[in-house]
DOLUM-172837 format. One record per atom (N, C-alpha, C): residue in three letters; chain; atom name; z, y, x. Coordinates in steps of 0.1 Angstrom, whole numbers. Atoms other than C-alpha are relative to their C-alpha. Example, Ala and Ser with C-alpha at 12.3 -4.5 7.8 and 13.67 -1.06 7.14 Angstrom:
BEGIN
  res  chain  atom     up  north   east
  ALA      A     N      0    -12      9
  ALA      A    CA     78    -45    123
  ALA      A     C      0     12      9
  SER      A     N      0    -11     -9
  SER      A    CA     71    -11    137
  SER      A     C      8     11     -8
END
This chain:
BEGIN
  res  chain  atom     up  north   east
  ALA      A     N    -14      1     -3
  ALA      A    CA    538    419    565
  ALA      A     C      8     11     -7
  PHE      A     N     -6    -12      7
  PHE      A    CA    546    454    552
  PHE      A     C      1     -2    -15
  ALA      A     N      1      3     14
  ALA      A    CA    536    444    517
  ALA      A     C     11    -10     -4
  VAL      A     N    -10     11      3
  VAL      A    CA    558    412    518
  VAL      A     C     14      6      1
  MET      A     N    -13     -6     -1
  MET      A    CA    587    432    531
  MET      A     C      4      9    -12
  THR      A     N     -2     -9     11
  THR      A    CA    583    459    504
  THR      A     C      3     -8    -13
  HIS      A     N     -2      9     11
  HIS      A    CA    581    431    478
  HIS      A     C     14     -5     -1
  ASP      A     N    -14      6     -1
  ASP      A    CA    613    415    490
  ASP      A     C     11     10     -3
  MET      A     N    -10    -10      2
  MET      A    CA    632    448    490
  MET      A     C      0      4    -15
  HIS      A     N      1     -3     14
  HIS      A    CA    620    456    455
  HIS      A     C      8    -10     -9
  ARG      A     N     -7     11      8
  ARG      A    CA    635    423    443
  ARG      A     C     15      0      2
  GLU      A     N    -15      0     -3
  GLU      A    CA    669    432    457
  GLU      A     C      5     14     -3
  THR      A     N     -5    -13      2
  THR      A    CA    675    466    441
  THR      A     C     11      1    -10
  ASN      A     N    -11     -1      9
  ASN      A    CA    701    457    415
  ASN      A     C     13     -3      8
  PRO      A     N    -12      2     -8
  PRO      A    CA    734    462    433
  PRO      A     C     10    -10     -6
  LEU      A     N    -10      9      7
  LEU      A    CA    752    439    408
  LEU      A     C     -4    -15      4
  ASN      A     N      3     14     -4
  ASN      A    CA    733    408    421
  ASN      A     C    -10      0     12
  ALA      A     N      9     -1    -11
  ALA      A    CA    712    420    451
  ALA      A     C      5     -9     12
  ARG      A     N     -3      8    -12
  ARG      A    CA    711    397    482
  ARG      A     C     -3      7     13
  ARG      A     N      2     -6    -13
  ARG      A    CA    714    407    518
  ARG      A     C    -13     -6      6
  LEU      A     N     13      4     -6
  LEU      A    CA    681    406    537
  LEU      A     C      2      0     15
  LEU      A     N     -1      1    -14
  LEU      A    CA    678    394    572
  LEU      A     C    -14     -2      6
  GLN      A     N     13      2     -6
  GLN      A    CA    648    396    596
  GLN      A     C      2     -1     15
  LYS      A     N     -2      3    -14
  LYS      A    CA    647    382    631
  LYS      A     C     -9      9      9
  HIS      A     N      8     -7    -10
  HIS      A    CA    635    404    660
  HIS      A     C      4     -4     14
  GLY      A     N     -4      6    -13
  GLY      A    CA    635    385    693
  GLY      A     C     13     -7     -1
  ASP      A     N    -13      7      0
  ASP      A    CA    671    375    700
  ASP      A     C     10      8     -8
  ARG      A     N     -9     -8      9
  ARG      A    CA    685    401    675
  ARG      A     C     -4     -2    -14
  MET      A     N      2      2     15
  MET      A    CA    688    402    637
  MET      A     C      2     13     -7
  LEU      A     N     -1    -12      8
  LEU      A    CA    680    431    614
  LEU      A     C      7     -3    -13
  VAL      A     N     -8      3     12
  VAL      A    CA    705    432    585
  VAL      A     C     -2     12    -10
  VAL      A     N      1    -10     10
  VAL      A    CA    697    451    553
  VAL      A     C     10     -4    -11
  ASN      A     N    -11      3     10
  ASN      A    CA    728    452    531
  ASN      A     C     -5      4    -14
  PRO      A     N      3     -3     13
  PRO      A    CA    726    453    493
  PRO      A     C      2     15     -4
  PRO      A     N     -2    -14      3
  PRO      A    CA    724    487    476
  PRO      A     C     15      2     -5
  THR      A     N    -14     -3      4
  THR      A    CA    757    504    469
  THR      A     C      0      1    -16
  LEU      A     N     -2     -1     15
  LEU      A    CA    771    504    433
  LEU      A     C     -3     14     -5
  ALA      A     N      3    -13      6
  ALA      A    CA    761    532    410
  ALA      A     C     12      9     -1
  LEU      A     N    -11     -9      1
  LEU      A    CA    783    563    409
  LEU      A     C      4      1    -15
  SER      A     N     -5     -2     14
  SER      A    CA    804    567    377
  SER      A     C     -2     15     -3
  GLU      A     N      1    -14      5
  GLU      A    CA    802    599    356
  GLU      A     C     11      9      7
  ALA      A     N    -10     -8     -7
  ALA      A    CA    835    611    371
  ALA      A     C     -3      2     14
  GLN      A     N      4     -2    -14
  GLN      A    CA    822    606    406
  GLN      A     C    -11     10      1
  MET      A     N     11     -9      0
  MET      A    CA    790    624    398
  MET      A     C      5     15     -2
  ASP      A     N     -6    -13      3
  ASP      A    CA    810    653    383
  ASP      A     C      8      6     12
  ALA      A     N     -8     -4    -12
  ALA      A    CA    833    654    414
  ALA      A     C     -9      5     11
  LEU      A     N     10     -4    -10
  LEU      A    CA    802    657    436
  LEU      A     C     -6     14     -3
  TYR      A     N      8    -12      4
  TYR      A    CA    784    684    416
  TYR      A     C      9     12     -3
  ASP      A     N     -9    -11      3
  ASP      A    CA    815    704    407
  ASP      A     C      6      7     13
  LEU      A     N     -5     -6    -12
  LEU      A    CA    822    712    444
  LEU      A     C     -6     15      0
  PRO      A     N      4    -14      1
  PRO      A    CA    819    750    451
  PRO      A     C    -12      3      9
  TYR      A     N     13     -3     -8
  TYR      A    CA    783    751    465
  TYR      A     C     -3     15     -2
  THR      A     N      5    -14      0
  THR      A    CA    769    785    474
  THR      A     C    -13      2     -8
  ARG      A     N     13     -1      6
  ARG      A    CA    735    777    459
  ARG      A     C    -10      8      9
  ARG      A     N      8     -8     -9
  ARG      A    CA    721    796    489
  ARG      A     C     -4     -9     13
  PRO      A     N      4      7    -13
  PRO      A    CA    702    784    521
  PRO      A     C     11      2     10
  HIS      A     N     -9     -2    -11
  HIS      A    CA    722    779    552
  HIS      A     C     -3     13      7
  PRO      A     N      3    -13     -7
  PRO      A    CA    727    813    570
  PRO      A     C     -8     -1     12
  ARG      A     N      8      1    -13
  ARG      A    CA    709    800    601
  ARG      A     C    -14      3     -3
  TYR      A     N     14     -3      3
  TYR      A    CA    676    803    582
  TYR      A     C     -2     15     -1
  THR      A     N      3    -15      0
  THR      A    CA    661    838    587
  THR      A     C    -13      3     -8
  GLU      A     N     12     -2      7
  GLU      A    CA    627    833    571
  GLU      A     C      1     -5    -14
  GLU      A     N      0      5     14
  GLU      A    CA    620    828    534
  GLU      A     C     -4    -15     -1
  ILE      A     N      3     15      2
  ILE      A    CA    620    791    523
  ILE      A     C     -7     -2    -13
  PRO      A     N      7      2     13
  PRO      A    CA    593    785    497
  PRO      A     C      6    -10     -9
  ALA      A     N     -5     10      8
  ALA      A    CA    608    753    485
  ALA      A     C     13      4     -7
  TRP      A     N    -13     -5      6
  TRP      A    CA    642    770    478
  TRP      A     C     -3      9    -12
  GLN      A     N      4     -9     11
  GLN      A    CA    624    796    456
  GLN      A     C     -3     -8    -12
  ILE      A     N      4      9     12
  ILE      A    CA    612    767    434
  ILE      A     C     13     -6     -6
  ILE      A     N    -11      8      6
  ILE      A    CA    646    749    430
  ILE      A     C     13      8     -1
  LYS      A     N    -13     -8     -1
  LYS      A    CA    672    777    434
  LYS      A     C      7      1    -14
  ASP      A     N     -5     -1     14
  ASP      A    CA    676    780    396
  ASP      A     C     -1    -12     -8
  SER      A     N      1     13      7
  SER      A    CA    674    743    388
  SER      A     C     13     -6     -1
  ILE      A     N    -12      8      2
  ILE      A    CA    701    720    375
  ILE      A     C     -3    -15      0
  GLN      A     N      2     15      0
  GLN      A    CA    703    683    383
  GLN      A     C     10     -6     -9
  ILE      A     N     -9      6     10
  ILE      A    CA    717    663    355
  ILE      A     C      2    -15      2
  MET      A     N     -1     14     -3
  MET      A    CA    712    627    368
  MET      A     C     -7     -4     12
  ARG      A     N      6      6    -12
  ARG      A    CA    702    604    396
  ARG      A     C     -5    -14     -4
  GLY      A     N      4     14      2
  GLY      A    CA    683    571    398
  GLY      A     C    -12     -1     -9
  CYS      A     N     11      3      9
  CYS      A    CA    654    555    380
  CYS      A     C     -2    -15     -2
  PHE      A     N      2     14      2
  PHE      A    CA    649    521    364
  PHE      A     C    -15     -3     -3
  GLY      A     N     14      2      2
  GLY      A    CA    611    525    363
  GLY      A     C     -6    -11      9
  GLY      A     N      4     10     -9
  GLY      A    CA    606    504    394
  GLY      A     C    -15      1      4
  CYS      A     N     14     -1     -4
  CYS      A    CA    571    518    401
  CYS      A     C     -2     -4     14
  SER      A     N      1      6    -13
  SER      A    CA    557    500    431
  SER      A     C     -4     10     11
  PHE      A     N      4    -10    -10
  PHE      A    CA    545    532    448
  PHE      A     C     11     10      3
  CYS      A     N    -10    -10      0
  CYS      A    CA    577    551    444
  CYS      A     C     13     -4      7
  SER      A     N    -12      3     -8
  SER      A    CA    608    553    466
  SER      A     C     13      4     -7
  ILE      A     N    -12     -4      6
  ILE      A    CA    633    567    441
  ILE      A     C     10    -11     -3
  THR      A     N     -9     12      2
  THR      A    CA    647    533    432
  THR      A     C      7     -4     13
  MET      A     N     -5      4    -13
  MET      A    CA    652    527    469
  MET      A     C     11     10      4
  HIS      A     N    -10     -9     -5
  HIS      A    CA    671    559    477
  HIS      A     C      9      6    -10
  GLN      A     N    -10     -5      9
  GLN      A    CA    688    568    445
  GLN      A     C      6    -11     -9
  GLY      A     N     -5     11      8
  GLY      A    CA    693    534    428
  GLY      A     C     -8     -1    -13
  ARG      A     N      7      3     13
  ARG      A    CA    679    518    397
  ARG      A     C      8      3    -12
  ALA      A     N     -9     -4     12
  ALA      A    CA    709    526    375
  ALA      A     C      0     15     -1
  ILE      A     N     -1    -14      3
  ILE      A    CA    709    560    358
  ILE      A     C     14      4      2
  GLN      A     N    -13     -6     -3
  GLN      A    CA    739    580    371
  GLN      A     C      0     14     -5
  SER      A     N      1    -13      7
  SER      A    CA    745    609    348
  SER      A     C     13      8      2
  ARG      A     N    -11    -10      1
  ARG      A    CA    768    640    349
  ARG      A     C      4      1    -14
  SER      A     N     -4     -2     14
  SER      A    CA    789    648    319
  SER      A     C     -6     14     -5
  PRO      A     N      5    -13      5
  PRO      A    CA    777    676    296
  PRO      A     C      9     12      5
  GLU      A     N     -9    -10     -4
  GLU      A    CA    808    696    305
  GLU      A     C     -3      5     15
  SER      A     N      3     -3    -13
  SER      A    CA    799    695    342
  SER      A     C    -13      8      1
  ILE      A     N     14     -6      0
  ILE      A    CA    762    704    336
  ILE      A     C      1     14     -6
  LEU      A     N     -1    -13      7
  LEU      A    CA    770    733    312
  LEU      A     C      8     10      8
  GLY      A     N     -8     -9     -9
  GLY      A    CA    796    746    336
  GLY      A     C     -9      6     11
  GLU      A     N      9     -5    -10
  GLU      A    CA    769    749    362
  GLU      A     C    -10     10     -6
  VAL      A     N      9    -10      7
  VAL      A    CA    745    766    337
  VAL      A     C      7     13     -2
  ARG      A     N     -8    -12      2
  ARG      A    CA    772    791    329
  ARG      A     C      2      8     13
  ALA      A     N     -2     -6    -13
  ALA      A    CA    779    798    365
  ALA      A     C    -13      6      5
  LEU      A     N     13     -5     -4
  LEU      A    CA    742    802    372
  LEU      A     C     -4     12     -7
  ALA      A     N      3    -11      9
  ALA      A    CA    738    826    343
  ALA      A     C      8     13      5
  GLN      A     N     -8    -11     -4
  GLN      A    CA    765    848    359
  GLN      A     C     -4      4     15
  THR      A     N      4     -3    -14
  THR      A    CA    748    848    394
  THR      A     C     -8     13      1
  PRO      A     N      8    -12     -2
  PRO      A    CA    736    882    405
  PRO      A     C    -15     -3      3
  GLY      A     N     14      2     -2
  GLY      A    CA    698    884    404
  GLY      A     C     -6    -11     -8
  PHE      A     N      6     10      8
  PHE      A    CA    694    855    380
  PHE      A     C     -9      5    -11
  SER      A     N     10     -5      9
  SER      A    CA    663    860    359
  SER      A     C      2     -4    -15
  GLY      A     N     -2      5     14
  GLY      A    CA    676    842    328
  GLY      A     C     -8    -13     -2
  HIS      A     N      8     13      2
  HIS      A    CA    652    812    334
  HIS      A     C      6    -11      9
  VAL      A     N     -4     12     -7
  VAL      A    CA    667    779    344
  VAL      A     C    -13     -8      3
  SER      A     N     13      5     -4
  SER      A    CA    637    764    363
  SER      A     C     -2    -15     -3
  ASP      A     N      0     14      3
  ASP      A    CA    646    728    356
  ASP      A     C     13     -5     -5
  LEU      A     N    -12      7      4
  LEU      A    CA    671    707    337
  LEU      A     C     -4    -15      0
  GLY      A     N      5     14     -1
  GLY      A    CA    664    672    349
  GLY      A     C      5     -7     12
  GLY      A     N     -2      9    -12
  GLY      A    CA    662    648    379
  GLY      A     C    -12     -7      3
  PRO      A     N     12      8     -3
  PRO      A    CA    639    621    390
  PRO      A     C     -9     -2    -13
  THR      A     N      7      1     13
  THR      A    CA    629    617    353
  THR      A     C      9      8    -10
  ALA      A     N     -8     -9      8
  ALA      A    CA    640    644    328
  ALA      A     C      6     -7    -12
  ASN      A     N     -5      6     13
  ASN      A    CA    644    621    298
  ASN      A     C      6    -14      2
  MET      A     N     -7     12     -2
  MET      A    CA    663    592    313
  MET      A     C     15      2      0
  TYR      A     N    -15     -3      0
  TYR      A    CA    697    610    310
  TYR      A     C      8     -9     -9
  ARG      A     N    -10      9      7
  ARG      A    CA    725    586    300
  ARG      A     C     -7    -13     -6
  MET      A     N      6     13      5
  MET      A    CA    700    557    294
  MET      A     C      5    -11      9
  ARG      A     N     -5     11     -7
  ARG      A    CA    715    524    305
  ARG      A     C     -2    -13     -8
  CYS      A     N      0     13      7
  CYS      A    CA    714    487    297
  CYS      A     C     11     -1    -10
  THR      A     N    -10      0     11
  THR      A    CA    732    481    264
  THR      A     C     10    -12      1
  LYS      A     N     -9     11     -2
  LYS      A    CA    747    448    276
  LYS      A     C      3     -2     15
  PRO      A     N     -4      1    -14
  PRO      A    CA    766    450    309
  PRO      A     C     -1    -14      6
  GLU      A     N      0     14     -5
  GLU      A    CA    768    412    312
  GLU      A     C    -14     -4      3
  ALA      A     N     14      3     -3
  ALA      A    CA    730    410    311
  ALA      A     C     -5      8     12
  GLU      A     N      3     -9    -11
  GLU      A    CA    726    439    335
  GLU      A     C      5     -6     13
  ALA      A     N     -6      6    -12
  ALA      A    CA    748    420    360
  ALA      A     C     -8    -11      6
  VAL      A     N      8     11     -5
  VAL      A    CA    724    391    363
  VAL      A     C    -15      3     -1
  CYS      A     N     14     -3      2
  CYS      A    CA    691    408    355
  CYS      A     C     -7      2     13
  ARG      A     N      8     -2    -12
  ARG      A    CA    664    406    382
  ARG      A     C    -14      5     -3
  ARG      A     N     13     -7      3
  ARG      A    CA    636    424    364
  ARG      A     C     -2     11     10
  LEU      A     N      3    -11     -9
  LEU      A    CA    618    448    387
  LEU      A     C     -1     13     -6
  SER      A     N      1    -13      7
  SER      A    CA    615    474    360
  SER      A     C      5     -3    -14
  CYS      A     N     -6      0     14
  CYS      A    CA    633    481    327
  CYS      A     C    -11      4    -10
  VAL      A     N     10     -5     10
  VAL      A    CA    601    495    312
  VAL      A     C    -14     -6      2
  HIS      A     N     12      6     -3
  HIS      A    CA    573    473    326
  HIS      A     C      2    -15      1
  PRO      A     N     13     -3      8
  PRO      A    CA    553    453    313
  PRO      A     C      3      7    -13
  THR      A     N     -4     -7     12
  THR      A    CA    572    465    282
  THR      A     C     14      5      2
  VAL      A     N    -13     -5      0
  VAL      A    CA    603    485    275
  VAL      A     C     10    -11     -4
  CYS      A     N     -9     11      3
  CYS      A    CA    632    460    276
  CYS      A     C      8      3    -13
  LYS      A     N     -7     -1     13
  LYS      A    CA    648    454    242
  LYS      A     C     15      3      2
  LEU      A     N    -15     -2     -2
  LEU      A    CA    683    457    258
  LEU      A     C      2     14      6
  LEU      A     N     -2    -13     -6
  LEU      A    CA    676    492    273
  LEU      A     C      3     10    -11
  GLY      A     N     -3    -10      9
  GLY      A    CA    693    520    255
  GLY      A     C     -9     12      3
  THR      A     N     11    -11     -1
  THR      A    CA    665    546    249
  THR      A     C      3     12     -8
  SER      A     N     -3    -12      8
  SER      A    CA    683    572    228
  SER      A     C     -1     13      7
  HIS      A     N      2    -13     -6
  HIS      A    CA    673    608    235
  HIS      A     C     11     10     -6
  GLU      A     N    -10     -8      6
  GLU      A    CA    703    621    215
  GLU      A     C      8      8     11
  PRO      A     N     -7     -7    -10
  PRO      A    CA    724    630    246
  PRO      A     C     -8     11      7
  THR      A     N      9    -10     -7
  THR      A    CA    694    648    262
  THR      A     C     -3     11     -9
  LYS      A     N      3    -10     10
  LYS      A    CA    686    667    230
  LYS      A     C     12      9     -1
  ALA      A     N    -12     -8      2
  ALA      A    CA    722    678    226
  ALA      A     C      2      9     12
  LEU      A     N     -1     -8    -12
  LEU      A    CA    723    690    262
  LEU      A     C    -10     11      1
  MET      A     N     10    -10      0
  MET      A    CA    691    709    259
  MET      A     C      4     12    -10
  ARG      A     N     -4    -10     10
  ARG      A    CA    704    727    228
  ARG      A     C     11      9      5
  GLU      A     N    -12     -8     -5
  GLU      A    CA    737    737    244
  GLU      A     C     -4      8     12
  ALA      A     N      3     -8    -12
  ALA      A    CA    721    748    276
  ALA      A     C     -8     12     -3
  ARG      A     N      8    -12      3
  ARG      A    CA    696    771    260
  ARG      A     C      8     10     -8
  ALA      A     N     -9     -9      8
  ALA      A    CA    725    786    239
  ALA      A     C     10      8      9
  VAL      A     N    -10     -6     -9
  VAL      A    CA    745    797    270
  VAL      A     C     -4     15      1
  PRO      A     N      3    -14     -1
  PRO      A    CA    748    835    271
  PRO      A     C     -6      4     14
  GLY      A     N      7     -3    -13
  GLY      A    CA    725    850    298
  GLY      A     C    -12     -8      3
  VAL      A     N     12      9     -2
  VAL      A    CA    700    822    296
  VAL      A     C    -11      3    -10
  VAL      A     N     11     -3      8
  VAL      A    CA    666    832    283
  VAL      A     C     -8    -12     -4
  LYS      A     N      8     12      2
  LYS      A    CA    648    799    287
  LYS      A     C      4    -11     10
  VAL      A     N     -3     12     -8
  VAL      A    CA    656    764    300
  VAL      A     C    -13     -8      1
  HIS      A     N     12      7     -2
  HIS      A    CA    625    748    315
  HIS      A     C      3    -15      3
  ILE      A     N      0     14     -4
  ILE      A    CA    620    710    318
  ILE      A     C    -12     -2      9
  ALA      A     N     11      1    -10
  ALA      A    CA    600    708    350
  ALA      A     C     -1    -14      6
  SER      A     N      1     14     -5
  SER      A    CA    609    672    360
  SER      A     C    -10     -8     -8
  GLY      A     N      9      8      7
  GLY      A    CA    585    645    351
  GLY      A     C      6     -6    -13
  ILE      A     N     -5      7     12
  ILE      A    CA    587    630    316
  ILE      A     C     -6    -14     -1
  ARG      A     N      4     14      1
  ARG      A    CA    586    593    311
  ARG      A     C     -6     -2    -14
  MET      A     N      7     -1     13
  MET      A    CA    560    591    283
  MET      A     C      3    -11     -9
  ASP      A     N     -2     11      9
  ASP      A    CA    566    556    270
  ASP      A     C     14      1     -6
  LEU      A     N    -13     -2      6
  LEU      A    CA    602    566    264
  LEU      A     C      0     12    -10
  ALA      A     N      1    -12      8
  ALA      A    CA    595    601    250
  ALA      A     C     -6     -2    -13
  ARG      A     N      7      1     13
  ARG      A    CA    571    590    224
  ARG      A     C      8     -8    -10
  LYS      A     N     -8      7     10
  LYS      A    CA    598    569    208
  LYS      A     C      9     10     -8
  ASP      A     N     -8    -10      7
  ASP      A    CA    615    601    197
  ASP      A     C     -8     13     -2
  PRO      A     N      8    -12      3
  PRO      A    CA    592    626    181
  PRO      A     C      8     13     -1
  GLU      A     N     -8    -13      0
  GLU      A    CA    621    651    176
  GLU      A     C      2      5     14
  TYR      A     N     -1     -4    -14
  TYR      A    CA    626    651    214
  TYR      A     C    -12      8      4
  LEU      A     N     12     -7     -4
  LEU      A    CA    590    661    219
  LEU      A     C     -2     13     -7
  GLU      A     N      1    -12      7
  GLU      A    CA    592    687    192
  GLU      A     C      9     11      6
  GLU      A     N     -9    -10     -6
  GLU      A    CA    622    704    208
  GLU      A     C     -5      4     14
  LEU      A     N      5     -3    -13
  LEU      A    CA    606    701    242
  LEU      A     C    -11     10     -1
  ALA      A     N     11     -8      1
  ALA      A    CA    574    717    231
  ALA      A     C      4     14     -5
  ALA      A     N     -4    -12      6
  ALA      A    CA    592    744    211
  ALA      A     C      8      9      9
  HIS      A     N    -10     -8     -7
  HIS      A    CA    618    755    236
  HIS      A     C      0     -2     15
  HIS      A     N     -2      3    -14
  HIS      A    CA    614    740    271
  HIS      A     C    -12     -1      9
  VAL      A     N     12      0     -8
  VAL      A    CA    578    742    283
  VAL      A     C     -6     14      1
  GLY      A     N      5    -13     -2
  GLY      A    CA    564    772    299
  GLY      A     C    -15      0      1
  GLY      A     N     14      0      0
  GLY      A    CA    528    765    290
  GLY      A     C     -6    -13      5
  GLN      A     N      5     12     -7
  GLN      A    CA    524    734    312
  GLN      A     C     11    -10      1
  LEU      A     N    -10     11     -1
  LEU      A    CA    542    700    311
  LEU      A     C     -6    -10     10
  SER      A     N      4     10    -10
  SER      A    CA    540    677    341
  SER      A     C      2    -14     -6
  VAL      A     N     -1     14      4
  VAL      A    CA    533    640    332
  VAL      A     C     -7     -8     11
  ALA      A     N      6      8    -11
  ALA      A    CA    523    611    355
  ALA      A     C     -6    -13     -5
  PRO      A     N      6     13      4
  PRO      A    CA    499    585    340
  PRO      A     C     -4     -8     12
  GLU      A     N      2      5    -13
  GLU      A    CA    490    579    377
  GLU      A     C    -14     -6      2
  HIS      A     N     13      6     -2
  HIS      A    CA    457    560    370
  HIS      A     C     -6     -3    -14
  VAL      A     N      6      4     13
  VAL      A    CA    433    549    342
  VAL      A     C     -4    -15     -1
  SER      A     N      3     14      0
  SER      A    CA    425    513    353
  SER      A     C     11     -9     -3
  LYS      A     N    -11      9      3
  LYS      A    CA    446    486    337
  LYS      A     C      4     -8     12
  ARG      A     N     -3      8    -12
  ARG      A    CA    443    465    369
  ARG      A     C      9      8      9
  VAL      A     N     -8     -8     -9
  VAL      A    CA    456    493    390
  VAL      A     C     14      4     -6
  LEU      A     N    -13     -4      7
  LEU      A    CA    483    504    365
  LEU      A     C      9    -12      0
  ASP      A     N     -9     12     -1
  ASP      A    CA    496    468    364
  ASP      A     C      6     -2     13
  LYS      A     N     -6      1    -14
  LYS      A    CA    500    468    402
  LYS      A     C     10     11      2
  MET      A     N     -9    -11     -2
  MET      A    CA    517    502    399
  MET      A     C     13     -2     -8
  LYS      A     N    -10      1     10
  LYS      A    CA    540    489    371
  LYS      A     C      1     12     -9
  LYS      A     N      1    -11      9
  LYS      A    CA    529    517    349
  LYS      A     C     -6     -4    -13
  PRO      A     N      6      4     13
  PRO      A    CA    520    516    312
  PRO      A     C    -15      3      0
  GLY      A     N     14     -2      1
  GLY      A    CA    484    515    301
  GLY      A     C     -4     15     -4
  ILE      A     N      5    -13      2
  ILE      A    CA    463    547    298
  ILE      A     C      1      4    -15
  GLU      A     N     -2     -4     14
  GLU      A    CA    466    545    260
  GLU      A     C     13      6     -3
  ILE      A     N    -14     -6      1
  ILE      A    CA    503    554    263
  ILE      A     C     -1     15      2
  TYR      A     N      2    -14     -4
  TYR      A    CA    493    587    280
  TYR      A     C     -8      7    -11
  GLU      A     N      8     -7     10
  GLU      A    CA    466    594    254
  GLU      A     C      7      2    -13
  ARG      A     N     -8     -2     12
  ARG      A    CA    490    589    225
  ARG      A     C     11     11      2
  PHE      A     N     -9    -10     -3
  PHE      A    CA    516    610    242
  PHE      A     C     -7     14      0
  GLN      A     N      7    -12      0
  GLN      A    CA    490    637    248
  GLN      A     C     -3      6    -14
  GLN      A     N      2     -4     14
  GLN      A    CA    482    638    211
  GLN      A     C     13      5     -6
  MET      A     N    -13     -4      6
  MET      A    CA    519    640    201
  MET      A     C      4     13      6
  PHE      A     N     -5    -13     -6
  PHE      A    CA    526    668    226
  PHE      A     C     -9     11     -5
  ALA      A     N      9    -10      5
  ALA      A    CA    495    687    214
  ALA      A     C      4      4    -14
  CYS      A     N     -4     -3     14
  CYS      A    CA    506    684    178
  CYS      A     C     14      7     -1
  ALA      A     N    -13     -7      0
  ALA      A    CA    542    694    186
  ALA      A     C     -2     15      5
  SER      A     N      2    -14     -5
  SER      A    CA    529    725    205
  SER      A     C     -6      8    -11
  ALA      A     N      6     -7     11
  ALA      A    CA    507    734    176
  ALA      A     C     10      4    -11
  ASP      A     N    -10     -3     10
  ASP      A    CA    536    731    152
  ASP      A     C      9     11      4
  ALA      A     N     -9    -11     -6
  ALA      A    CA    556    754    175
  ALA      A     C     -8     13      1
  GLY      A     N      8    -12     -1
  GLY      A    CA    527    779    174
  GLY      A     C     -3      4     14
  LYS      A     N      1     -3    -15
  LYS      A    CA    522    776    212
  LYS      A     C    -13     -7      5
  GLU      A     N     11      6     -7
  GLU      A    CA    491    770    233
  GLU      A     C      6     -6     13
  GLN      A     N     -6      7    -12
  GLN      A    CA    504    744    259
  GLN      A     C     -8    -12      3
  TYR      A     N      8     11     -5
  TYR      A    CA    489    717    280
  TYR      A     C      9     -9      8
  ASP      A     N     -7      9     -9
  ASP      A    CA    501    686    297
  ASP      A     C     -9     -1     13
  ILE      A     N      7      1    -13
  ILE      A    CA    492    684    334
  ILE      A     C      2    -14      6
  PRO      A     N     -2     13     -5
  PRO      A    CA    486    648    345
  PRO      A     C     -2     -2     15
  TYR      A     N      1      3    -14
  TYR      A    CA    492    635    380
  TYR      A     C     -8    -14      1
  PHE      A     N      7     12     -3
  PHE      A    CA    468    608    393
  PHE      A     C      1     -4     15
  ILE      A     N      0      4    -14
  ILE      A    CA    469    587    425
  ILE      A     C    -13     -7      2
  SER      A     N     13      6     -4
  SER      A    CA    436    579    442
  SER      A     C      3    -10     12
  GLY      A     N     -1     10    -11
  GLY      A    CA    431    549    465
  GLY      A     C     12     -9      0
  HIS      A     N    -11      9      1
  HIS      A    CA    460    529    453
  HIS      A     C     -4    -14      1
  PRO      A     N      4     15     -1
  PRO      A    CA    460    491    461
  PRO      A     C     -5     -5    -14
  GLY      A     N      6      4     12
  GLY      A    CA    438    475    434
  GLY      A     C    -12      8     -4
  SER      A     N     11     -9      4
  SER      A    CA    414    504    432
  SER      A     C    -13     -6      7
  THR      A     N     13      3     -6
  THR      A    CA    377    498    439
  THR      A     C     -8     12      2
END
């Protein structure tokens, strides 16, 4: 019953055509409304340009380990169109990529660089996936009626805009901000998109990796990967080769750190 419910919810994640879900419980009815529409760039900027303190609430008296990890990070986007069957990001952030403007992001980088005690290292410039910034369907009329569960599985949709140019421009401008020593990309990299742009990988390896890059092939079995809605392991192996070559060209000893899920449905 849980699997059926999850399947039905995954099929109703496009706010442009999602249908309301109803489930009867005794003499009552549970209503799940369609997802809200994606935030515009102006709305994203308005949210992130508010005067946040970037500090924990004063009620906390003990050190917060999680805050130490994210206190110098910058979020550039929300959402994910990957539709991976094990992941909740599509459910709670939406399937449409919602990006901030470069002006808003760089303004936060400059403010961070002037913060007392800032080490010069931006710990992350990313979001749910670091290299989906400003990627959207190139045909709004098709997006409005599309009911695919993923824009990248079983193959990358031909209508998906996969240009890394906005991301590369943002990376270059962020690392040029006075007071910034290094801008790390710590968010996960979508490998099947990144390998489409060797220049992006070259810039990433040369300027934005602190020795280790997180990637998520998730599994090695084609059967399990199909159930996950993830690309085949050969995509990871090709990405691994490209990243190793880019790191060598940059004169750096760097490694990719792969995440794997054990015991996923479909495993034996």
